[in-house]
DRENGUDREN-230591 format. One record per residue: x, y negated, z of N, C-alpha, C, O in turn. Coordinates in steps of 0.05 Angstrom, whole numbers, padded with zeros to 5 digits, always signed. Layout:
residues N
XYZXYZXYZXYZ...
end
This chain:
residues 205
+00259-00219+00295+00269-00196+00310+00248-00174+00310+00224-00179+00314+00256-00148+00306+00237-00126+00306+00225-00122+00334+00239-00123+00354+00199-00117+00334+00185-00113+00359+00175-00084+00360+00151-00079+00355+00193-00066+00366+00185-00038+00367+00173-00031+00394+00180-00043+00414+00154-00011+00394+00144-00002+00420+00166+00007+00439+00186+00017+00430+00162+00003+00465+00183+00009+00484+00191+00039+00483+00215+00045+00487+00173+00057+00479+00179+00085+00478+00197+00091+00454+00215+00108+00456+00193+00077+00432+00210+00081+00408+00238+00071+00414+00258+00083+00406+00239+00047+00427+00266+00036+00433+00281+00054+00452+00305+00058+00448+00268+00065+00472+00281+00084+00490+00292+00108+00476+00314+00117+00481+00275+00119+00458+00284+00143+00443+00308+00137+00425+00326+00153+00422+00307+00113+00413+00329+00105+00395+00355+00102+00410+00376+00108+00399+00354+00094+00435+00378+00089+00450+00389+00114+00465+00410+00112+00477+00376+00136+00463+00386+00160+00476+00411+00171+00463+00414+00169+00439+00429+00181+00480+00454+00193+00469+00449+00220+00457+00463+00229+00439+00429+00234+00468+00422+00261+00457+00392+00264+00460+00380+00253+00478+00380+00280+00441+00351+00283+00441+00344+00309+00426+00360+00319+00410+00321+00320+00432+00311+00343+00418+00293+00336+00395+00284+00354+00380+00286+00311+00392+00269+00302+00371+00285+00295+00346+00310+00293+00347+00271+00290+00324+00285+00283+00299+00273+00257+00287+00249+00252+00290+00290+00242+00274+00280+00218+00260+00274+00227+00231+00292+00237+00218+00250+00222+00222+00240+00231+00197+00235+00208+00177+00226+00187+00185+00242+00213+00152+00237+00193+00131+00211+00201+00117+00209+00223+00107+00192+00182+00115+00167+00187+00101+00166+00170+00075+00177+00148+00075+00154+00181+00055+00150+00167+00030+00120+00167+00023+00107+00188+00025+00110+00144+00016+00083+00142+00005+00086+00129-00022+00093+00106-00025+00081+00145-00043+00084+00136-00070+00056+00132-00083+00041+00151-00085+00050+00107-00090+00025+00101-00102+00029+00095-00132+00042+00076-00139+00019+00113-00149+00023+00111-00177+00005+00090-00190-00014+00081-00177+00011+00082-00215-00006+00062-00228-00035+00069-00230-00052+00051-00230-00042+00095-00231-00070+00103-00232-00082+00107-00204-00104+00118-00202-00068+00098-00183-00077+00098-00155-00074+00126-00142-00082+00129-00119-00063+00146-00156-00057+00171-00144-00035+00167-00122-00016+00152-00127-00038+00180-00099-00020+00176-00077-00006+00203-00070-00020+00223-00066+00020+00202-00067+00036+00225-00057+00048+00217-00030+00059+00195-00028+00044+00234-00010+00056+00229+00016+00076+00251+00022+00067+00275+00024+00101+00245+00025+00122+00265+00029+00138+00258+00054+00141+00235+00062+00149+00279+00067+00166+00276+00090+00191+00293+00085+00190+00316+00076+00214+00282+00092+00239+00297+00089+00242+00314+00115+00253+00305+00135+00231+00338+00113+00229+00355+00137+00225+00384+00128+00220+00389+00104+00225+00403+00147+00220+00431+00140+00192+00439+00145+00185+00462+00142+00175+00420+00153+00146+00426+00157+00130+00400+00153+00140+00378+00157+00104+00404+00146+00087+00380+00143+00082+00367+00170+00084+00379+00191+00076+00341+00169+00069+00326+00193+00045+00309+00188+00038+00303+00164+00032+00300+00209+00010+00281+00207+00018+00255+00221+00026+00255+00244+00016+00233+00207+00023+00207+00218+00001+00187+00210-00005+00184+00187-00010+00174+00230-00031+00154+00227-00054+00165+00210-00065+00152+00193-00062+00190+00216-00084+00203+00203-00080+00214+00176-00098+00225+00164-00055+00211+00165-00049+00222+00138-00029+00245+00140-00011+00244+00157-00032+00265+00123-00015+00288+00123+00008+00283+00103+00003+00276+00080+00032+00287+00112+00056+00284+00095+00068+00311+00090+00073+00327+00109+00072+00318+00065+00081+00344+00057+00111+00346+00058+00125+00329+00048+00121+00368+00070+00150+00372+00072+00161+00375+00043+00151+00390+00027+00182+00359+00038+00193+00359+00011+00222+00351+00012+00231+00338+00030+00237+00359-00009+00265+00353-00011+00269+00327-00027+00264+00327-00051+00279+00306-00014+00286+00282-00028+00309+00268-00013+00314+00274+00010+00322+00250-00026+00344+00235-00014+00345+00207-00025+00338+00202-00049+00355+00189-00009+00360+00161-00018+00390+00157-00021+00405+00163-00003+00398+00146-00044+00426+00141-00048+00433+00113-00038+00416+00098-00028+00458+00106-00040+00469+00081-00030+00456+00057-00045+00453+00058-00070+00449+00037-00031+00439+00012-00043+00460-00001-00060+00483-00004-00051+00453-00009-00084+00472-00022-00102+00468-00052-00101+00445-00062-00104+00490-00067-00098+00489-00096-00097+00504-00107-00121+00524-00095-00130+00494-00129-00132+00505-00141-00156+00516-00169-00149+00501-00185-00138+00541-00174-00156+00553-00200-00149+00540-00223-00165+00544-00246-00159+00526-00216-00186+00514-00237-00203+00486-00245-00193+00473-00261-00206+00478-00234-00170+00452-00242-00159+00429-00225-00167+00406-00231-00161+00435-00202-00180+00413-00183-00187+00401-00171-00161+00416-00166-00142+00375-00167-00161+00362-00155-00138+00374-00128-00132+00378-00112-00151+00378-00121-00106+00390-00095-00099+00372-00072-00107+00347-00074-00106+00385-00050-00116+00371-00026-00125+00380-00002-00108+00402-00002-00098+00362+00017-00106+00369+00042-00092+00356+00065-00108+00333+00063-00116+00370+00087-00111+00360+00110-00125+00347+00130-00105+00359+00137-00085+00323+00138-00112+00309+00158-00097+00309+00184-00113+00298+00184-00135+00321+00205-00102+00322+00231-00116+00302+00250-00104+00303+00257-00080+00283+00260-00120+00262+00278-00111+00265+00304-00127+00267+00304-00151+00265+00327-00112+00269+00352-00126+00247+00357-00147+00224+00351-00142+00256+00367-00170+00237+00371-00192+00233+00400-00200+00223+00406-00222+00242+00418-00183+00240+00446-00189+00210+00454-00192+00203+00470-00210+00193+00443-00175+00164+00450-00176+00149+00434-00197+00125+00440-00202+00162+00414-00210+00149+00397-00231+00124+00383-00221+00105+00379-00236+00123+00376-00195+00099+00364-00184+00093+00337-00196+00070+00330-00202+00114+00321-00201+00111+00294-00211+00112+00293-00242+00106+00272-00254+00121+00314-00254+00127+00314-00283+00104+00304-00300+00107+00287-00317+00080+00316-00296+00057+00309-00313+00050+00279-00309+00042+00266-00329+00051+00269-00285+00045+00241-00279+00065+00223-00293+00057+00202-00304+00090+00230-00292+00111+00214-00305+00107+00212-00335+00109+00191-00346+00100+00235-00347+00096+00235-00376+00071+00220-00384+00070+00208-00405+00050+00221-00368+00025+00208-00375+00024+00179-00368+00007+00164-00380+00041+00169-00350+00039+00142-00341+00065+00126-00345+00074+00111-00327+00077+00129-00368+00100+00113-00376+00122+00114-00355+00134+00093-00348+00128+00138-00345+00150+00141-00326+00142+00131-00298+00160+00128-00281+00117+00126-00293+00106+00115-00268+00121+00090-00259+00122+00083-00236+00132+00075-00279+00144+00050-00273+00123+00030-00262+00101+00029-00273+00130+00016-00242+00111-00002-00229+00098+00010-00204+00084-00004-00190+00102+00036-00200+00091+00049-00176+00102+00036-00151+00125+00026-00151+00087+00036-00130+00095+00025-00104+00104+00047-00086+00090+00067-00082+00129+00045-00075+00140+00065-00057+00143+00053-00029+00158+00033-00025+00129+00064-00010+00131+00055+00018+00149+00074+00033+00144+00098+00034+00171+00064+00044+00191+00080+00059+00187+00075+00089+00187+00052+00098+00183+00096+00104+00179+00093+00133+00197+00113+00148+00204+00134+00138+00205+00105+00172+00221+00121+00190+00205+00125+00215+00197+00106+00228+00201+00150+00223+00186+00157+00248+00202+00177+00264+00220+00190+00254+00194+00180+00289+00206+00200+00306+00186+00223+00311+00163+00219+00316+00196+00248+00308+00178+00271+00309+00164+00275+00335+00142+00287+00336+00174+00264+00357+00161+00267+00383+00144+00243+00390+00131+00243+00411+00143+00223+00373+00128+00198+00379+00111+00190+00356+00109+00166+00349+00097+00209+00344+00081+00204+00320+00057+00187+00325+00044+00176+00307+00049+00184+00351+00026+00167+00358+00034+00138+00360+00017+00121+00362+00060+00132+00359+00069+00105+00361+00068+00090+00334+00066+00103+00313+00071+00064+00335+00070+00047+00311+00099+00040+00303+00113+00026+00317+00108+00050+00280+00135+00045+00270+00135+00025+00247+00154+00023+00232+00113+00011+00243+00110-00006+00219+00131-00028+00217+00136-00038+00195+00144-00035+00239+00165-00055+00237+00189-00046+00221+00206-00062+00213+00191-00019+00217+00213-00008+00202+00206-00003+00173+00223+00007+00157+00181-00009+00165+00172-00003+00138+00188-00019+00117+00194-00042+00121+00193-00006+00094+00205-00020+00071+00188-00013+00046+00180+00010+00042+00183-00033+00030+00167-00028+00006+00183-00035-00019+00196-00055-00021+00182-00016-00039+00197-00019-00063+00178-00015-00087+00155-00007-00084+00188-00023-00111+00174-00018-00136+00192-00001-00154+00216-00006-00155+00180+00018-00168+00196+00035-00186+00203+00018-00211+00185+00009-00226+00229+00015-00216+00239-00001-00238+00245+00017-00263+00242+00008-00286+00254+00041-00257+00263+00059-00279+00261+00088-00269+00265+00093-00246+00256+00106-00288+00254+00135-00281+00270+00152-00299+00270+00147-00323+00284+00171-00288+00298+00191-00304+00292+00219-00293+00289+00222-00268+00291+00239-00310+00283+00266-00302+00302+00286-00314+00310+00284-00337+00310+00306-00298+00323+00330-00308+00311+00355-00295+00291+00353-00282+00324+00378-00299+00312+00403-00290+00312+00405-00259+00297+00421-00248+00328+00389-00246+00331+00390-00217+00318+00367-00202+00306+00371-00181+00320+00343-00213+00311+00320-00198+00295+00300-00215+00300+00297-00239+00277+00287-00202+00266+00262-00212+00280+00239-00197+00281+00239-00173+00292+00221-00213+00307+00199-00200+00292+00173-00206+00289+00164-00229+00282+00161-00184+00268+00135-00186+00287+00113-00178+00297+00113-00155+00290+00094-00195+00306+00070-00188+00287+00050-00175+00269+00039-00188+00292+00045-00150+00274+00027-00134+00286+00000-00131+00310-00003-00127+00269-00020-00132+00278-00047-00128+00256-00063-00114+00233-00055-00113+00264-00086-00104+00244-00104-00092+00228-00117-00114+00240-00126-00133+00201-00116-00113+00185-00129-00134+00194-00158-00138+00195-00174-00119+00200-00166-00163+00209-00193-00168+00185-00212-00170+00165-00206-00183+00187-00235-00156+00165-00255-00158+00163-00266-00186+00142-00277-00193+00184-00263-00202+00183-00274-00230+00166-00257-00248+00158-00265-00270+00159-00232-00239+00142-00214-00255+00112-00218-00249+00095-00205-00261+00106-00236-00230+00078-00241-00223+00067-00263-00240+00080-00282-00248+00041-00260-00246+00028-00280-00262+00026-00307-00247+00018-00307-00223+00032-00329-00260+00030-00355-00247+00022-00375-00269+00035-00377-00289+00001-00390-00264-00017-00388-00241-00033-00363-00242-00034-00350-00263-00046-00355-00220-00060-00330-00218-00083-00329-00238-00088-00308-00249-00097-00351-00242-00120-00352-00260-00115-00372-00282-00100-00391-00279-00128-00367-00305-00128-00387-00326-00152-00406-00321-00174-00397-00314-00147-00431-00324-00167-00451-00319-00179-00460-00345-00168-00477-00359-00202-00448-00352-00215-00453-00378-00243-00465-00373-00257-00456-00356-00249-00485-00389-00275-00498-00386-00298-00483-00399-00321-00485-00390-00292-00467-00420-00313-00456-00436-00318-00426-00431-00339-00415-00438-00298-00412-00421-00299-00383-00418-00295-00375-00389-00278-00385-00375-00312-00355-00380-00310-00345-00353-00285-00327-00350-00279-00311-00367-00271-00330-00328-00248-00313-00322-00255-00284-00318-00238-00267-00322-00280-00279-00312-00288-00251-00306-00300-00236-00330-00310-00214-00327-00298-00248-00354-00311-00236-00377-00299-00208-00383-00313-00191-00393-00273-00204-00378-00260-00178-00383-00266-00157-00362-00261-00134-00366-00277-00166-00339-00285-00148-00318-00314-00152-00311-00322-00154-00287-00330-00154-00331-00359-00159-00328-00371-00138-00309-00366-00114-00312-00387-00147-00290-00399-00131-00269-00378-00122-00248-00384-00104-00232-00354-00134-00248-00334-00127-00229-00338-00141-00202-00359-00153-00198-00318-00140-00185-00320-00151-00158-00324-00181-00158-00337-00192-00141-00311-00195-00177-00314-00224-00178-00339-00233-00192-00352-00252-00184-00347-00219-00214-00371-00225-00229-00396-00220-00213-00414-00237-00211-00398-00197-00201-00420-00189-00183-00447-00186-00197-00467-00182-00183-00448-00187-00223-00473-00183-00237-00481-00153-00235-00465-00136-00240-00507-00148-00229-00515-00120-00225-00541-00114-00241-00554-00094-00236-00547-00131-00261-00571-00127-00277-00567-00106-00299-00548-00091-00299-00587-00106-00317-00588-00085-00338-00570-00092-00362-00563-00073-00377-00563-00117-00366-00546-00125-00389-00518-00112-00387-00507-00111-00365-00507-00102-00409-00482-00087-00408-00458-00102-00420-00435-00093-00417-00463-00125-00433-00440-00141-00445-00444-00170-00438-00466-00179-00432-00422-00184-00440-00422-00213-00434-00402-00227-00452-00380-00217-00456-00409-00251-00462-00391-00266-00479-00375-00287-00464-00359-00302-00475-00379-00288-00437-00364-00307-00421-00374-00336-00421-00362-00353-00408-00396-00341-00435-00406-00368-00437-00421-00376-00412-00434-00359-00399-00420-00401-00404-00435-00411-00381-00465-00407-00384-00479-00401-00366-00474-00412-00409-00503-00409-00414-00512-00380-00410-00534-00376-00401-00495-00361-00418-00502-00333-00414-00504-00326-00384-00522-00312-00376-00485-00336-00369-00485-00332-00340-00510-00344-00327-00522-00332-00309-00518-00367-00337-00542-00381-00327-00567-00364-00334-00585-00361-00317-00568-00354-00358-00591-00338-00367-00593-00312-00351-00616-00302-00347-00571-00302-00342-00571-00277-00326-00575-00283-00296-00572-00264-00280-00580-00308-00289-00584-00316-00261-00559-00309-00244-00562-00300-00221-00536-00313-00256-00511-00306-00241-00492-00330-00241-00467-00327-00238-00503-00354-00244-00486-00378-00247-00469-00383-00222-00447-00395-00224-00478-00374-00199-00463-00378-00174-00435-00365-00176-00416-00374-00163-00433-00343-00192-00408-00329-00194-00393-00334-00220-00374-00320-00227-00401-00355-00235-00388-00362-00260-00359-00368-00255-00352-00384-00237-00341-00356-00271-00312-00359-00267-00299-00379-00284-00274-00379-00286-00314-00396-00298-00302-00417-00314-00301-00444-00299-00311-00446-00277-00289-00464-00311-00286-00490-00298-00299-00511-00316-00286-00523-00333-00325-00514-00312-00340-00530-00330-00331-00559-00331-00336-00573-00351-00318-00569-00311-00309-00597-00310-00285-00602-00328-00278-00625-00332-00272-00582-00338-00248-00585-00355-00257-00590-00384-00277-00579-00393-00241-00606-00398-00246-00610-00426-00239-00585-00442-00224-00568-00432-00250-00582-00466-00246-00558-00481-00225-00561-00503-00220-00543-00518-00212-00584-00505-00192-00589-00525-00164-00587-00514-00158-00598-00493-00146-00572-00527-00118-00570-00519-00114-00552-00495-00132-00538-00486-00089-00551-00485-00081-00534-00463-00068-00552-00442-00052-00569-00448-00074-00547-00417-00062-00562-00395-00051-00543-00374-00064-00524-00366-00026-00548-00366-00013-00532-00345-00011-00548-00319-00003-00571-00319-00020-00535-00297-00019-00549-00271-00006-00531-00251-00003-00539-00227
end
């Protein structure tokens, strides 16, 4: 059951009010660029972030009798071409994360997170008037499983050498992923391989 703040519940139950319920969008692109938009005639600030007044609309959620995940179309005005360059440069921004929030204009200091919905961009289409993003719930079948490859001879962090998992900060600039190399660089504590596994064949667990 949703646990909304009492002030929000009271406002929701009013028969008439001078405040407005606003829809917020936070769109995080594959390159980590973030757009924050509000369907309103002026910008607002919510939880320390500024949301730019913008014209967009959500269409009816589509349900499939065959068990397909429900989809909803998000239409964003494209007259200003604000998203156009990002769409062209990032494969239609497919995979972007869209956070949908509903807040009340007179209660912006309250926490509305119980109403948040998160979607993933499945498909994008563009014309002279609108950018149309087809949103869906991220499918668990699209996630890597298992999360890591369990290899006895090669470190999992070799492709992200000096990254957050590897943690090597020395002068060497390349790594072959071998355990001996990690030991020579005094970084064996962060070695991402599984030395106890045999090196012949493939095993799924």
